[in-house]
TORKOL-565936 format. One record per residue (C-alpha): residue number from 0; residue in one letter; chain; x, y, z. Coordinates in steps of 0.25 Angstrom, whole numbers, plus 5000, padded with zeros to 4 digits. Layout:
<pts>
<pt seq="NUM" type="A" mol="A" u="X" v="Y" w="Z"/>
...
</pts>
This chain:
<pts>
<pt seq="0" type="M" mol="A" u="4959" v="4992" w="5081"/>
<pt seq="1" type="N" mol="A" u="4950" v="5004" w="5086"/>
<pt seq="2" type="N" mol="A" u="4958" v="5017" w="5081"/>
<pt seq="3" type="I" mol="A" u="4968" v="5023" w="5068"/>
<pt seq="4" type="T" mol="A" u="4979" v="5023" w="5082"/>
<pt seq="5" type="E" mol="A" u="4978" v="5009" w="5087"/>
<pt seq="6" type="I" mol="A" u="4980" v="5006" w="5072"/>
<pt seq="7" type="L" mol="A" u="4992" v="5013" w="5070"/>
<pt seq="8" type="N" mol="A" u="4997" v="5010" w="5082"/>
<pt seq="9" type="H" mol="A" u="4996" v="4997" w="5075"/>
<pt seq="10" type="L" mol="A" u="5001" v="4998" w="5062"/>
<pt seq="11" type="V" mol="A" u="5014" v="5003" w="5068"/>
<pt seq="12" type="K" mol="A" u="5015" v="4985" w="5074"/>
<pt seq="13" type="F" mol="A" u="5016" v="4982" w="5059"/>
<pt seq="14" type="T" mol="A" u="5030" v="4978" w="5054"/>
<pt seq="15" type="G" mol="A" u="5028" v="4962" w="5049"/>
<pt seq="16" type="T" mol="A" u="5016" v="4953" w="5044"/>
<pt seq="17" type="M" mol="A" u="5010" v="4942" w="5049"/>
<pt seq="18" type="N" mol="A" u="5001" v="4939" w="5039"/>
<pt seq="19" type="Y" mol="A" u="4997" v="4942" w="5023"/>
<pt seq="20" type="Y" mol="A" u="4984" v="4948" w="5018"/>
<pt seq="21" type="Q" mol="A" u="4978" v="4946" w="5005"/>
<pt seq="22" type="C" mol="A" u="4964" v="4947" w="4998"/>
<pt seq="23" type="D" mol="A" u="4960" v="4945" w="4986"/>
<pt seq="24" type="Q" mol="A" u="4954" v="4959" w="4985"/>
<pt seq="25" type="Y" mol="A" u="4970" v="4962" w="4983"/>
<pt seq="26" type="P" mol="A" u="4976" v="4952" w="4975"/>
<pt seq="27" type="Y" mol="A" u="4991" v="4960" w="4974"/>
<pt seq="28" type="L" mol="A" u="4991" v="4961" w="4990"/>
<pt seq="29" type="Y" mol="A" u="4996" v="4956" w="5003"/>
<pt seq="30" type="W" mol="A" u="4997" v="4963" w="5015"/>
<pt seq="31" type="T" mol="A" u="5002" v="4963" w="5028"/>
<pt seq="32" type="D" mol="A" u="4996" v="4962" w="5043"/>
<pt seq="33" type="G" mol="A" u="5000" v="4977" w="5043"/>
<pt seq="34" type="V" mol="A" u="4994" v="4981" w="5031"/>
<pt seq="35" type="Q" mol="A" u="4981" v="4973" w="5033"/>
<pt seq="36" type="F" mol="A" u="4981" v="4978" w="5047"/>
<pt seq="37" type="Y" mol="A" u="4980" v="4993" w="5041"/>
<pt seq="38" type="C" mol="A" u="4970" v="4993" w="5030"/>
<pt seq="39" type="S" mol="A" u="4961" v="4985" w="5039"/>
<pt seq="40" type="Q" mol="A" u="4961" v="4991" w="5053"/>
<pt seq="41" type="L" mol="A" u="4960" v="5006" w="5045"/>
<pt seq="42" type="N" mol="A" u="4950" v="5000" w="5034"/>
<pt seq="43" type="N" mol="A" u="4962" v="5003" w="5023"/>
<pt seq="44" type="M" mol="A" u="4958" v="4993" w="5013"/>
<pt seq="45" type="I" mol="A" u="4960" v="5000" w="5000"/>
<pt seq="46" type="I" mol="A" u="4975" v="5003" w="5004"/>
<pt seq="47" type="L" mol="A" u="4978" v="4987" w="5000"/>
<pt seq="48" type="E" mol="A" u="4968" v="4989" w="4988"/>
<pt seq="49" type="H" mol="A" u="4977" v="5000" w="4982"/>
<pt seq="50" type="I" mol="A" u="4988" v="4994" w="4985"/>
<pt seq="51" type="N" mol="A" u="4984" v="4982" w="4978"/>
<pt seq="52" type="Y" mol="A" u="4980" v="4988" w="4966"/>
<pt seq="53" type="Y" mol="A" u="4991" v="4997" w="4962"/>
<pt seq="54" type="S" mol="A" u="5003" v="4985" w="4968"/>
<pt seq="55" type="K" mol="A" u="4997" v="4976" w="4957"/>
<pt seq="56" type="Y" mol="A" u="5001" v="4985" w="4948"/>
<pt seq="57" type="I" mol="A" u="5013" v="4988" w="4953"/>
<pt seq="58" type="G" mol="A" u="5017" v="4976" w="4954"/>
<pt seq="59" type="E" mol="A" u="5013" v="4972" w="4937"/>
<pt seq="60" type="G" mol="A" u="5021" v="4983" w="4932"/>
<pt seq="61" type="N" mol="A" u="5007" v="4991" w="4925"/>
<pt seq="62" type="L" mol="A" u="5013" v="5006" w="4926"/>
<pt seq="63" type="E" mol="A" u="5002" v="5007" w="4914"/>
<pt seq="64" type="F" mol="A" u="4990" v="5007" w="4926"/>
<pt seq="65" type="L" mol="A" u="5001" v="5014" w="4936"/>
<pt seq="66" type="K" mol="A" u="5003" v="5026" w="4928"/>
<pt seq="67" type="T" mol="A" u="4988" v="5027" w="4925"/>
<pt seq="68" type="V" mol="A" u="4985" v="5029" w="4939"/>
<pt seq="69" type="E" mol="A" u="4999" v="5038" w="4942"/>
<pt seq="70" type="P" mol="A" u="5004" v="5043" w="4929"/>
<pt seq="71" type="N" mol="A" u="5017" v="5049" w="4934"/>
<pt seq="72" type="I" mol="A" u="5021" v="5035" w="4938"/>
<pt seq="73" type="D" mol="A" u="5036" v="5033" w="4942"/>
<pt seq="74" type="T" mol="A" u="5041" v="5022" w="4934"/>
<pt seq="75" type="E" mol="A" u="5054" v="5018" w="4944"/>
<pt seq="76" type="Q" mol="A" u="5045" v="5020" w="4956"/>
<pt seq="77" type="L" mol="A" u="5035" v="5012" w="4951"/>
<pt seq="78" type="Y" mol="A" u="5045" v="5000" w="4945"/>
<pt seq="79" type="L" mol="A" u="5049" v="5002" w="4961"/>
<pt seq="80" type="L" mol="A" u="5034" v="4998" w="4965"/>
<pt seq="81" type="K" mol="A" u="5035" v="4984" w="4960"/>
<pt seq="82" type="G" mol="A" u="5043" v="4978" w="4971"/>
<pt seq="83" type="V" mol="A" u="5038" v="4987" w="4983"/>
<pt seq="84" type="Q" mol="A" u="5027" v="4997" w="4987"/>
<pt seq="85" type="F" mol="A" u="5027" v="5010" w="4995"/>
<pt seq="86" type="W" mol="A" u="5013" v="5014" w="5000"/>
<pt seq="87" type="Y" mol="A" u="5008" v="5022" w="5009"/>
<pt seq="88" type="V" mol="A" u="4994" v="5027" w="5013"/>
<pt seq="89" type="T" mol="A" u="4994" v="5044" w="5016"/>
<pt seq="90" type="L" mol="A" u="4988" v="5057" w="5015"/>
<pt seq="91" type="I" mol="A" u="4990" v="5065" w="5001"/>
<pt seq="92" type="N" mol="A" u="4982" v="5079" w="5003"/>
<pt seq="93" type="S" mol="A" u="4972" v="5073" w="5014"/>
<pt seq="94" type="S" mol="A" u="4968" v="5060" w="5009"/>
<pt seq="95" type="P" mol="A" u="4974" v="5045" w="5011"/>
<pt seq="96" type="H" mol="A" u="4983" v="5041" w="5000"/>
<pt seq="97" type="L" mol="A" u="4988" v="5028" w="4998"/>
<pt seq="98" type="C" mol="A" u="5002" v="5030" w="4990"/>
<pt seq="99" type="C" mol="A" u="5014" v="5021" w="4986"/>
<pt seq="100" type="R" mol="A" u="5029" v="5024" w="4980"/>
<pt seq="101" type="A" mol="A" u="5039" v="5014" w="4977"/>
<pt seq="102" type="D" mol="A" u="5047" v="5018" w="4989"/>
<pt seq="103" type="T" mol="A" u="5049" v="5031" w="4999"/>
<pt seq="104" type="D" mol="A" u="5058" v="5039" w="4990"/>
<pt seq="105" type="Y" mol="A" u="5048" v="5040" w="4978"/>
<pt seq="106" type="P" mol="A" u="5035" v="5048" w="4980"/>
<pt seq="107" type="P" mol="A" u="5021" v="5041" w="4979"/>
<pt seq="108" type="L" mol="A" u="5018" v="5033" w="4964"/>
<pt seq="109" type="F" mol="A" u="5004" v="5031" w="4970"/>
<pt seq="110" type="Q" mol="A" u="4993" v="5038" w="4979"/>
<pt seq="111" type="I" mol="A" u="4982" v="5033" w="4979"/>
<pt seq="112" type="P" mol="A" u="4970" v="5039" w="4987"/>
<pt seq="113" type="I" mol="A" u="4963" v="5031" w="4994"/>
<pt seq="114" type="S" mol="A" u="4952" v="5031" w="5004"/>
<pt seq="115" type="L" mol="A" u="4955" v="5025" w="5019"/>
<pt seq="116" type="T" mol="A" u="4946" v="5025" w="5031"/>
<pt seq="117" type="Y" mol="A" u="4958" v="5027" w="5037"/>
<pt seq="118" type="N" mol="A" u="4969" v="5034" w="5033"/>
<pt seq="119" type="V" mol="A" u="4981" v="5029" w="5041"/>
<pt seq="120" type="A" mol="A" u="4995" v="5032" w="5033"/>
<pt seq="121" type="Q" mol="A" u="5001" v="5019" w="5031"/>
<pt seq="122" type="K" mol="A" u="5012" v="5014" w="5023"/>
<pt seq="123" type="F" mol="A" u="5013" v="5000" w="5014"/>
<pt seq="124" type="Y" mol="A" u="5026" v="4993" w="5009"/>
<pt seq="125" type="C" mol="A" u="5020" v="4984" w="4997"/>
<pt seq="126" type="Q" mol="A" u="5028" v="4973" w="4991"/>
<pt seq="127" type="R" mol="A" u="5031" v="4963" w="4980"/>
<pt seq="128" type="H" mol="A" u="5028" v="4950" w="4986"/>
<pt seq="129" type="S" mol="A" u="5025" v="4944" w="4971"/>
<pt seq="130" type="T" mol="A" u="5022" v="4948" w="4956"/>
<pt seq="131" type="K" mol="A" u="5009" v="4952" w="4961"/>
<pt seq="132" type="K" mol="A" u="5008" v="4950" w="4977"/>
<pt seq="133" type="W" mol="A" u="5013" v="4965" w="4984"/>
<pt seq="134" type="V" mol="A" u="5013" v="4963" w="5000"/>
<pt seq="135" type="L" mol="A" u="5009" v="4978" w="5007"/>
<pt seq="136" type="M" mol="A" u="5013" v="4979" w="5021"/>
<pt seq="137" type="L" mol="A" u="5015" v="4991" w="5031"/>
<pt seq="138" type="N" mol="A" u="5029" v="4998" w="5030"/>
<pt seq="139" type="S" mol="A" u="5030" v="4993" w="5045"/>
<pt seq="140" type="E" mol="A" u="5029" v="4980" w="5039"/>
<pt seq="141" type="Y" mol="A" u="5040" v="4979" w="5028"/>
</pts>
């Protein structure tokens, strides 16, 4: 794909997946065709790194670590994250951030500043696969 418009038009076509991806770099995460397309076409693989990192601690229920990252963490929301996480890329004060919440009714639990090659807003759904693995998909793939 050559331009952002083509990529955005193609992204909306992902409604399921045929393949699941994984690599040694992100041992706690599988991801779908749509996520692979988004990250590779936009050169935004850093998103996988952050979601893999946080999902490890969320899955373990490692409250102490998470409180060092976010001192005012909502423990009720953290408990809800153990089964499903809603991640999204958005602009906060003109800067790209990766945010996470337990459900759409909650405020973001994490707001992680990130450096992206292309800042394209996107929502992700991350569901627990096993005790140590998560599946990340585009919102449209769920």
